[in-house]
C-alpha positions as CSV (number, residue, x, y, z in Angstrom):
1,M,9.6,21.1,-2.0
2,A,9.5,17.1,-3.5
3,F,8.3,15.7,-6.1
4,M,6.8,12.3,-3.8
5,Q,4.9,13.0,-0.6
6,K,3.8,11.1,2.1
7,Q,0.3,10.0,2.4
8,V,-0.8,8.0,5.4
9,Y,-4.0,7.3,6.2
10,V,-5.6,4.5,8.8
11,G,-8.1,2.4,7.2
12,T,-9.0,-1.8,6.1
13,F,-7.3,-3.3,3.5
14,F,-6.4,-7.4,2.3
15,E,-2.8,-8.3,2.6
16,V,-2.3,-10.9,-0.1
17,D,0.3,-12.9,-0.6
18,T,1.0,-13.5,-4.5
19,T,4.9,-14.6,-6.7
20,T,6.0,-11.2,-5.6
21,G,5.5,-12.0,-1.4
22,V,2.8,-9.9,0.4
23,E,1.3,-7.3,-1.2
24,V,-1.6,-4.2,0.4
25,I,-4.4,-2.9,-1.0
26,P,-6.5,-0.4,0.1
27,C,-10.1,-1.5,0.5
28,D,-10.9,1.4,-0.7
29,V,-8.5,1.5,-3.9
30,A,-10.4,-1.4,-4.8
31,G,-13.6,-1.0,-3.7
32,I,-14.7,-3.7,-1.8
33,D,-14.8,-4.1,1.9
34,V,-16.5,-7.3,2.7
35,P,-14.8,-9.7,4.9
36,C,-14.0,-12.8,3.3
37,F,-13.3,-12.4,-1.1
38,P,-10.9,-14.9,-3.6
39,A,-7.9,-13.4,-3.7
40,E,-7.9,-13.5,-7.6
41,A,-11.0,-10.6,-7.8
42,L,-7.7,-8.4,-6.2
43,Q,-5.3,-9.5,-9.6
44,D,-6.3,-5.4,-11.0
45,Y,-4.5,-4.5,-8.2
46,L,-1.8,-6.9,-7.2
47,E,1.3,-7.0,-9.5
48,G,2.0,-10.4,-8.6
49,A,-0.6,-13.1,-9.4
50,P,-1.5,-14.9,-5.5
51,M,-0.3,-17.7,-4.2
52,V,-3.9,-19.4,-3.7
53,T,-6.1,-18.2,-5.7
54,D,-9.7,-19.7,-4.3
55,E,-9.0,-18.9,-0.6
56,P,-11.1,-15.9,1.0
57,C,-8.5,-12.6,1.3
58,E,-9.3,-11.6,5.4
59,V,-10.2,-7.8,5.8
60,K,-7.1,-6.2,8.5
61,E,-7.2,-2.7,9.6
62,G,-3.9,-0.5,10.3
63,W,-2.0,2.2,9.4
64,L,-1.9,2.2,5.1
65,A,1.6,4.1,3.6
66,R,2.7,5.4,0.9
67,W,5.1,8.3,-1.2
68,H,3.0,9.6,-3.9
69,A,3.3,11.8,-6.5
70,P,-0.1,14.6,-7.2
71,G,-1.3,14.9,-9.9
72,Y,0.7,11.7,-11.5
73,M,0.5,8.3,-11.1
74,D,3.5,8.2,-9.4
75,C,3.2,5.8,-5.8
76,T,5.2,3.4,-4.3
77,S,3.0,0.1,-3.0
78,W,0.6,0.3,-0.4
79,T,2.4,-0.8,3.3
80,A,1.0,-1.7,6.2
81,H,2.3,-0.6,9.8
82,K,0.1,-1.0,14.0
83,T,0.7,2.3,14.4
84,E,0.9,6.0,12.6
85,Q,4.0,6.3,13.7
86,A,5.3,3.5,12.0
87,A,4.0,4.4,9.6
88,H,5.6,7.7,9.3
89,A,9.0,5.7,10.4
90,Y,9.0,4.1,7.6
91,L,8.8,6.0,5.4
92,D,11.3,8.5,7.2
93,E,13.6,5.3,6.6
94,S,12.8,4.1,3.1
95,D,14.5,5.9,-0.5
96,E,11.8,7.4,-1.8
97,N,12.1,10.1,0.3
98,D,13.3,12.1,-3.1
99,E,14.1,15.3,-1.5
100,D,15.0,18.4,-3.2
101,P,18.8,19.4,-3.6
102,P,20.4,22.1,-1.7
103,E,21.0,25.2,-3.9
104,A,24.6,26.0,-4.3
């Protein structure tokens, strides 16, 4: 069994342009679900600093995907996709699929 496992679900999320690129934060993770929330309020959930802090973030809906290790804090960043199939395809193609080596 692989250490990292797929986590895919449909939900609402914030997409924030930061100094490290566009970051996705699920609303249920941040505990915020209002349609317009300032990006600076999400700083605890971001790797980089928001490029614009005083403008509201738009709540979007789609399929969220990441690799995670159940029972541990290890995980990749969230990614957003339009369909469930696209989310699974992204994970299948990513380098995080840490499969166990074949037994000799």
